A tleap script that builds the chain and sets N, CA, C and O, in Angstrom:
source leaprc.protein.ff14SB
mol = sequence {
  NMET ALA LYS LEU ASP ALA ARG LEU TYR ARG
  ALA VAL CYS ASP LEU LEU PHE ASP GLU LEU
  ASP PRO ILE GLY VAL ASN ASP LEU GLY GLY
  PRO ARG ASP GLU TYR ASP SER TYR ALA ALA
  GLY LEU ILE ARG LEU ILE LEU ASP GLY GLY
  ASP VAL ASN ARG VAL ALA GLN TYR LEU ASP
  GLN VAL ALA ARG VAL SER MET GLY LEU SER
  HIE CGLY
}
set mol.1.N position { -65.199 17.267 -94.210 }
set mol.1.CA position { -64.192 17.738 -93.276 }
set mol.1.C position { -63.367 18.880 -93.866 }
set mol.1.O position { -62.977 19.792 -93.138 }
set mol.2.N position { -63.102 18.846 -95.139 }
set mol.2.CA position { -62.291 19.899 -95.768 }
set mol.2.C position { -62.975 21.256 -95.669 }
set mol.2.O position { -62.303 22.269 -95.473 }
set mol.3.N position { -64.311 21.296 -95.802 }
set mol.3.CA position { -65.026 22.569 -95.677 }
set mol.3.C position { -64.909 23.113 -94.264 }
set mol.3.O position { -64.739 24.316 -94.070 }
set mol.4.N position { -65.001 22.228 -93.277 }
set mol.4.CA position { -64.840 22.651 -91.886 }
set mol.4.C position { -63.433 23.188 -91.664 }
set mol.4.O position { -63.251 24.227 -91.029 }
set mol.5.N position { -62.444 22.480 -92.187 }
set mol.5.CA position { -61.058 22.928 -92.042 }
set mol.5.C position { -60.859 24.290 -92.687 }
set mol.5.O position { -60.202 25.156 -92.110 }
set mol.6.N position { -61.412 24.490 -93.865 }
set mol.6.CA position { -61.283 25.768 -94.566 }
set mol.6.C position { -61.998 26.876 -93.807 }
set mol.6.O position { -61.494 27.995 -93.721 }
set mol.7.N position { -63.164 26.574 -93.257 }
set mol.7.CA position { -63.902 27.581 -92.483 }
set mol.7.C position { -63.165 27.926 -91.198 }
set mol.7.O position { -63.097 29.094 -90.816 }
set mol.8.N position { -62.616 26.926 -90.533 }
set mol.8.CA position { -61.854 27.165 -89.311 }
set mol.8.C position { -60.624 28.012 -89.611 }
set mol.8.O position { -60.346 28.980 -88.902 }
set mol.9.N position { -59.896 27.654 -90.647 }
set mol.9.CA position { -58.705 28.410 -91.046 }
set mol.9.C position { -59.073 29.867 -91.342 }
set mol.9.O position { -58.399 30.784 -90.871 }
set mol.10.N position { -60.140 30.086 -92.122 }
set mol.10.CA position { -60.563 31.440 -92.471 }
set mol.10.C position { -60.998 32.202 -91.228 }
set mol.10.O position { -60.704 33.390 -91.097 }
set mol.11.N position { -61.697 31.533 -90.313 }
set mol.11.CA position { -62.152 32.190 -89.082 }
set mol.11.C position { -60.966 32.635 -88.231 }
set mol.11.O position { -60.980 33.731 -87.672 }
set mol.12.N position { -59.943 31.791 -88.132 }
set mol.12.CA position { -58.759 32.153 -87.352 }
set mol.12.C position { -57.999 33.286 -88.043 }
set mol.12.O position { -57.526 34.208 -87.379 }
set mol.13.N position { -57.880 33.223 -89.353 }
set mol.13.CA position { -57.226 34.316 -90.094 }
set mol.13.C position { -57.948 35.635 -89.840 }
set mol.13.O position { -57.315 36.661 -89.591 }
set mol.14.N position { -59.268 35.601 -89.906 }
set mol.14.CA position { -60.054 36.813 -89.675 }
set mol.14.C position { -59.874 37.318 -88.250 }
set mol.14.O position { -59.762 38.522 -88.020 }
set mol.15.N position { -59.846 36.398 -87.299 }
set mol.15.CA position { -59.648 36.774 -85.896 }
set mol.15.C position { -58.288 37.446 -85.691 }
set mol.15.O position { -58.191 38.466 -85.008 }
set mol.16.N position { -57.255 36.877 -86.277 }
set mol.16.CA position { -55.927 37.471 -86.153 }
set mol.16.C position { -55.890 38.875 -86.734 }
set mol.16.O position { -55.272 39.771 -86.159 }
set mol.17.N position { -56.542 39.070 -87.863 }
set mol.17.CA position { -56.538 40.381 -88.521 }
set mol.17.C position { -57.445 41.375 -87.806 }
set mol.17.O position { -57.050 42.514 -87.555 }
set mol.18.N position { -58.659 40.945 -87.478 }
set mol.18.CA position { -59.659 41.859 -86.914 }
set mol.18.C position { -59.434 42.179 -85.441 }
set mol.18.O position { -59.686 43.302 -85.005 }
set mol.19.N position { -58.964 41.207 -84.676 }
set mol.19.CA position { -58.889 41.381 -83.223 }
set mol.19.C position { -57.465 41.525 -82.680 }
set mol.19.O position { -57.222 42.348 -81.797 }
set mol.20.N position { -56.535 40.744 -83.195 }
set mol.20.CA position { -55.173 40.783 -82.653 }
set mol.20.C position { -54.370 41.903 -83.302 }
set mol.20.O position { -53.976 42.850 -82.620 }
set mol.21.N position { -54.125 41.816 -84.584 }
set mol.21.CA position { -53.486 42.851 -85.398 }
set mol.21.C position { -52.341 43.581 -84.691 }
set mol.21.O position { -52.419 44.794 -84.498 }
set mol.22.N position { -51.282 42.868 -84.302 }
set mol.22.CA position { -50.220 43.488 -83.518 }
set mol.22.C position { -49.426 44.577 -84.246 }
set mol.22.O position { -48.816 45.419 -83.588 }
set mol.23.N position { -49.415 44.584 -85.558 }
set mol.23.CA position { -48.664 45.633 -86.254 }
set mol.23.C position { -49.566 46.719 -86.829 }
set mol.23.O position { -49.083 47.651 -87.473 }
set mol.24.N position { -50.872 46.605 -86.602 }
set mol.24.CA position { -51.787 47.670 -86.978 }
set mol.24.C position { -52.133 47.787 -88.446 }
set mol.24.O position { -52.515 48.866 -88.897 }
set mol.25.N position { -52.010 46.708 -89.208 }
set mol.25.CA position { -52.340 46.797 -90.635 }
set mol.25.C position { -53.830 46.984 -90.869 }
set mol.25.O position { -54.231 47.559 -91.881 }
set mol.26.N position { -54.647 46.508 -89.951 }
set mol.26.CA position { -56.094 46.669 -90.079 }
set mol.26.C position { -56.453 48.157 -90.106 }
set mol.26.O position { -57.229 48.598 -90.954 }
set mol.27.N position { -55.893 48.911 -89.189 }
set mol.27.CA position { -56.181 50.345 -89.102 }
set mol.27.C position { -55.699 51.112 -90.328 }
set mol.27.O position { -56.233 52.170 -90.661 }
set mol.28.N position { -54.690 50.569 -90.992 }
set mol.28.CA position { -54.111 51.247 -92.151 }
set mol.28.C position { -54.677 50.744 -93.475 }
set mol.28.O position { -54.219 51.147 -94.545 }
set mol.29.N position { -55.677 49.858 -93.401 }
set mol.29.CA position { -56.261 49.302 -94.614 }
set mol.29.C position { -55.349 48.299 -95.301 }
set mol.29.O position { -55.432 48.096 -96.512 }
set mol.30.N position { -54.481 47.674 -94.518 }
set mol.30.CA position { -53.519 46.713 -95.061 }
set mol.30.C position { -54.181 45.446 -95.568 }
set mol.30.O position { -55.395 45.284 -95.444 }
set mol.31.N position { -53.403 44.560 -96.130 }
set mol.31.CA position { -53.947 43.336 -96.712 }
set mol.31.C position { -54.527 42.406 -95.649 }
set mol.31.O position { -53.932 42.213 -94.589 }
set mol.32.N position { -55.692 41.835 -95.943 }
set mol.32.CA position { -56.363 40.941 -94.995 }
set mol.32.C position { -55.564 39.671 -94.742 }
set mol.32.O position { -55.772 39.006 -93.727 }
set mol.33.N position { -54.667 39.325 -95.635 }
set mol.33.CA position { -53.921 38.082 -95.460 }
set mol.33.C position { -52.608 38.272 -94.691 }
set mol.33.O position { -51.770 37.371 -94.676 }
set mol.34.N position { -52.427 39.394 -94.074 }
set mol.34.CA position { -51.175 39.727 -93.387 }
set mol.34.C position { -50.759 38.672 -92.352 }
set mol.34.O position { -49.572 38.383 -92.207 }
set mol.35.N position { -51.721 38.105 -91.643 }
set mol.35.CA position { -51.411 37.171 -90.566 }
set mol.35.C position { -51.773 35.729 -90.891 }
set mol.35.O position { -51.675 34.860 -90.025 }
set mol.36.N position { -52.189 35.461 -92.116 }
set mol.36.CA position { -52.641 34.121 -92.493 }
set mol.36.C position { -51.590 33.045 -92.253 }
set mol.36.O position { -51.941 31.908 -91.937 }
set mol.37.N position { -50.335 33.370 -92.394 }
set mol.37.CA position { -49.282 32.363 -92.240 }
set mol.37.C position { -49.152 31.863 -90.802 }
set mol.37.O position { -48.497 30.848 -90.564 }
set mol.38.N position { -49.753 32.545 -89.857 }
set mol.38.CA position { -49.684 32.136 -88.453 }
set mol.38.C position { -50.904 31.326 -88.019 }
set mol.38.O position { -50.902 30.742 -86.936 }
set mol.39.N position { -51.930 31.285 -88.839 }
set mol.39.CA position { -53.181 30.623 -88.470 }
set mol.39.C position { -53.017 29.119 -88.306 }
set mol.39.O position { -53.529 28.551 -87.341 }
set mol.40.N position { -52.319 28.464 -89.222 }
set mol.40.CA position { -52.186 27.007 -89.147 }
set mol.40.C position { -51.478 26.586 -87.860 }
set mol.40.O position { -51.896 25.623 -87.216 }
set mol.41.N position { -50.423 27.284 -87.481 }
set mol.41.CA position { -49.718 26.960 -86.252 }
set mol.41.C position { -50.595 27.152 -85.022 }
set mol.41.O position { -50.544 26.355 -84.085 }
set mol.42.N position { -51.387 28.196 -85.027 }
set mol.42.CA position { -52.286 28.463 -83.912 }
set mol.42.C position { -53.368 27.384 -83.822 }
set mol.42.O position { -53.669 26.892 -82.735 }
set mol.43.N position { -53.942 27.023 -84.953 }
set mol.43.CA position { -54.964 25.968 -84.974 }
set mol.43.C position { -54.376 24.656 -84.478 }
set mol.43.O position { -54.982 23.976 -83.651 }
set mol.44.N position { -53.207 24.300 -84.976 }
set mol.44.CA position { -52.553 23.054 -84.574 }
set mol.44.C position { -52.303 23.048 -83.062 }
set mol.44.O position { -52.543 22.043 -82.392 }
set mol.45.N position { -51.828 24.157 -82.540 }
set mol.45.CA position { -51.572 24.273 -81.102 }
set mol.45.C position { -52.846 24.027 -80.292 }
set mol.45.O position { -52.830 23.281 -79.313 }
set mol.46.N position { -53.925 24.644 -80.697 }
set mol.46.CA position { -55.192 24.499 -79.969 }
set mol.46.C position { -55.730 23.080 -80.087 }
set mol.46.O position { -56.172 22.499 -79.096 }
set mol.47.N position { -55.696 22.517 -81.293 }
set mol.47.CA position { -56.201 21.155 -81.485 }
set mol.47.C position { -55.353 20.122 -80.746 }
set mol.47.O position { -55.844 19.047 -80.401 }
set mol.48.N position { -54.098 20.439 -80.505 }
set mol.48.CA position { -53.219 19.547 -79.747 }
set mol.48.C position { -53.362 19.742 -78.241 }
set mol.48.O position { -52.627 19.134 -77.463 }
set mol.49.N position { -54.303 20.583 -77.828 }
set mol.49.CA position { -54.589 20.747 -76.407 }
set mol.49.C position { -53.921 21.929 -75.744 }
set mol.49.O position { -53.899 22.018 -74.516 }
set mol.50.N position { -53.375 22.839 -76.533 }
set mol.50.CA position { -52.736 24.016 -75.955 }
set mol.50.C position { -53.724 24.848 -75.148 }
set mol.50.O position { -54.811 25.170 -75.627 }
set mol.51.N position { -53.349 25.189 -73.942 }
set mol.51.CA position { -54.226 25.992 -73.096 }
set mol.51.C position { -54.022 27.482 -73.399 }
set mol.51.O position { -53.224 27.849 -74.261 }
set mol.52.N position { -54.744 28.311 -72.689 }
set mol.52.CA position { -54.706 29.748 -72.941 }
set mol.52.C position { -53.304 30.319 -72.745 }
set mol.52.O position { -52.902 31.233 -73.463 }
set mol.53.N position { -52.566 29.791 -71.788 }
set mol.53.CA position { -51.200 30.271 -71.561 }
set mol.53.C position { -50.291 29.917 -72.724 }
set mol.53.O position { -49.479 30.738 -73.149 }
set mol.54.N position { -50.418 28.715 -73.240 }
set mol.54.CA position { -49.597 28.285 -74.380 }
set mol.54.C position { -49.952 29.089 -75.622 }
set mol.54.O position { -49.067 29.456 -76.395 }
set mol.55.N position { -51.237 29.367 -75.823 }
set mol.55.CA position { -51.669 30.189 -76.960 }
set mol.55.C position { -51.077 31.589 -76.834 }
set mol.55.O position { -50.585 32.148 -77.814 }
set mol.56.N position { -51.122 32.153 -75.634 }
set mol.56.CA position { -50.547 33.482 -75.405 }
set mol.56.C position { -49.044 33.480 -75.680 }
set mol.56.O position { -48.523 34.423 -76.276 }
set mol.57.N position { -48.348 32.432 -75.253 }
set mol.57.CA position { -46.909 32.325 -75.515 }
set mol.57.C position { -46.633 32.258 -77.015 }
set mol.57.O position { -45.710 32.904 -77.512 }
set mol.58.N position { -47.436 31.473 -77.730 }
set mol.58.CA position { -47.265 31.347 -79.175 }
set mol.58.C position { -47.452 32.715 -79.850 }
set mol.58.O position { -46.635 33.123 -80.675 }
set mol.59.N position { -48.513 33.401 -79.497 }
set mol.59.CA position { -48.794 34.701 -80.122 }
set mol.59.C position { -47.723 35.725 -79.757 }
set mol.59.O position { -47.358 36.557 -80.586 }
set mol.60.N position { -47.218 35.672 -78.529 }
set mol.60.CA position { -46.135 36.563 -78.130 }
set mol.60.C position { -44.867 36.264 -78.923 }
set mol.60.O position { -44.178 37.179 -79.375 }
set mol.61.N position { -44.568 34.986 -79.088 }
set mol.61.CA position { -43.390 34.599 -79.862 }
set mol.61.C position { -43.514 35.046 -81.316 }
set mol.61.O position { -42.548 35.537 -81.899 }
set mol.62.N position { -44.679 34.879 -81.894 }
set mol.62.CA position { -44.908 35.335 -83.270 }
set mol.62.C position { -44.646 36.833 -83.363 }
set mol.62.O position { -43.964 37.293 -84.278 }
set mol.63.N position { -45.188 37.587 -82.420 }
set mol.63.CA position { -45.027 39.044 -82.453 }
set mol.63.C position { -43.548 39.443 -82.291 }
set mol.63.O position { -43.053 40.308 -83.014 }
set mol.64.N position { -42.860 38.815 -81.348 }
set mol.64.CA position { -41.472 39.184 -81.078 }
set mol.64.C position { -40.504 38.669 -82.127 }
set mol.64.O position { -39.686 39.431 -82.643 }
set mol.65.N position { -40.586 37.395 -82.445 }
set mol.65.CA position { -39.596 36.768 -83.315 }
set mol.65.C position { -39.937 36.975 -84.797 }
set mol.65.O position { -39.104 37.447 -85.570 }
set mol.66.N position { -41.143 36.627 -85.178 }
set mol.66.CA position { -41.497 36.686 -86.600 }
set mol.66.C position { -41.753 38.105 -87.086 }
set mol.66.O position { -41.426 38.449 -88.222 }
set mol.67.N position { -42.343 38.929 -86.216 }
set mol.67.CA position { -42.680 40.296 -86.627 }
set mol.67.C position { -41.687 41.318 -86.130 }
set mol.67.O position { -41.727 42.473 -86.552 }
set mol.68.N position { -40.800 40.920 -85.243 }
set mol.68.CA position { -39.760 41.823 -84.743 }
set mol.68.C position { -40.258 42.887 -83.792 }
set mol.68.O position { -39.620 43.929 -83.638 }
set mol.69.N position { -41.393 42.640 -83.148 }
set mol.69.CA position { -41.928 43.615 -82.193 }
set mol.69.C position { -41.324 43.369 -80.821 }
set mol.69.O position { -40.951 42.243 -80.492 }
set mol.70.N position { -41.232 44.404 -80.037 }
set mol.70.CA position { -40.777 44.235 -78.659 }
set mol.70.C position { -41.906 44.646 -77.730 }
set mol.70.O position { -42.712 45.521 -78.048 }
set mol.71.N position { -41.943 44.009 -76.599 }
set mol.71.CA position { -42.940 44.342 -75.564 }
set mol.71.C position { -42.191 44.911 -74.396 }
set mol.71.O position { -41.599 44.183 -73.600 }
set mol.72.N position { -42.221 46.245 -74.299 }
set mol.72.CA position { -41.432 46.921 -73.286 }
set mol.72.C position { -42.054 46.921 -71.980 }
set mol.72.O position { -41.491 47.461 -71.028 }
savepdb mol mol.pdb
quit
């Protein structure tokens, strides 16, 4: 189970960096671990039954509150 957990965590970290990347560190060659701290919360949300709307709310909150981005 630990290998699955590690693979899932790494896959979500990669997804956040490669696909979401709200601050653009991927384009600037930034560190791959930039969004790793948000992966566990996202995984927990999904495993607890969070639907697509709840996931979107979580990611929006991370961008606005944790990263200080605004969505105009």
